[in-house]
C-alpha positions as semicolon CSV with decimal commas, in nm:
position;residue;x (nm);y (nm);z (nm)
1;X;-3,378;9,728;-3,763
2;X;-3,125;9,813;-3,995
3;X;-3,231;9,860;-4,382
4;X;-3,031;9,790;-4,605
5;X;-3,132;9,895;-5,000
6;X;-3,040;9,619;-5,288
7;X;-3,012;9,698;-5,610
8;X;-2,929;9,412;-5,854
9;X;-2,989;9,376;-6,209
10;X;-2,978;8,989;-6,206
11;X;-3,292;8,915;-6,010
12;X;-3,144;8,583;-5,910
13;X;-2,890;8,702;-5,687
14;X;-3,124;8,998;-5,590
15;X;-3,406;8,768;-5,419
16;X;-3,068;8,513;-5,287
17;X;-2,892;8,809;-5,103
18;X;-3,204;8,971;-4,958
19;X;-3,266;8,615;-4,813
20;X;-2,928;8,616;-4,609
21;X;-2,951;8,924;-4,504
22;X;-3,348;8,913;-4,368
23;X;-3,240;8,577;-4,218
24;X;-2,890;8,822;-4,058
25;X;-3,151;9,033;-3,938
26;X;-3,188;9,299;-4,173
27;X;-3,506;9,441;-4,298
28;X;-3,428;9,468;-4,693
29;X;-3,570;9,676;-4,994
30;X;-3,475;9,587;-5,321
31;X;-3,459;9,720;-5,646
32;X;-3,398;9,622;-6,052
33;X;-3,178;9,906;-6,199
34;X;-3,096;10,234;-6,054
35;X;-3,341;10,432;-6,142
36;X;-3,546;10,226;-5,926
37;X;-3,348;10,208;-5,605
38;X;-3,296;10,593;-5,611
39;X;-3,712;10,595;-5,601
40;X;-3,710;10,409;-5,358
41;X;-3,496;10,521;-5,100
42;X;-3,638;10,833;-5,132
43;X;-3,975;10,704;-5,040
44;X;-4,157;10,718;-5,381
């Protein structure tokens, strides 16, 4: 299963996009800003 890191500061867009991607078979990690995204991508 492929993993996507989705970063968006708009919670509604982030959640809706993540749901669409999950329904398409992706594992989705989400972050509300770039700093958190970098932390998630490095496993912190």
